[in-house]
N, C-alpha and C positions, 0 to 999 in steps of 0.2 A: 788239066790246069792244076798247078800247085796251090795248096791252101796256105798262103803266106799271111802271117800276122803283121798288122801295121804297128810300127813303133810310135808310141805317143811320147813326145817330150813334154814333161810336166814343167811348167814354169813356176819356180818358187820365188816368193817375194817377201820382203819385209817392208812394212809401212808404219810410220808413226803419225799420231794425230794429237793435237792439243785442243782440249775442249774446256769451256768455262762451266764450272759447276758450283753454284752458290758463292760466286765471288772468288773462287780459287781456280787455278789453272791446272788441269790434269793431263798427264801424258799417257796415251794408250799406245801399245805396241801390237800390231797385227802381223801374224806370220801365216803364210798359206801357200797353196799351190792351185792348180787349175780346178780342183774338185772341192776343196774345203779350206777353211781358215780358222784361226784361233786368235781371239783378242784378249790382251792382258792389260789390266789397269796397273800402271807402273808406280806413279808418284804424283802428289799434288804440290803445287808451288804457289807462292804468294804473288808472283808477277808473271805476265805472259812471256816476257823476254827470257826469264830464267827457265820456264817450261820449254820454250823453243830451243834454247841452247841444249838443255838436257835431252830433248827429243832427237836432235841431230847426233849427239854423242851416242845415245842408245841405239839408234839406227845403224850407225857405222860399226859399232861393236857387234851388233847382231849379224850383220852381213859378213863380218870377218870370221865369225865362229865356225869351226869345223862341223859342229853339230847342225848348223843351218844347211850346210851342203848336203848332209845326209838326212835332212829333216823329213819325217813321215808323220802324217796325221792318221793314226789308226783308231 
């Protein structure tokens, strides 16, 4: 029997989250794969709506980046 290695397809993802911290709305960006992830605090905003708009833009930009396609957590 041949010793074949299984190919594991790593799912990479980008996620944004808006959290309330001391009355300010903070956008967090999380980038990861099936094994690990990294969370970055991006910016704080005075209103939840502004933070949600920014989170959407940040997420779309991160998904578009070529670096994300080749993203590795070493």
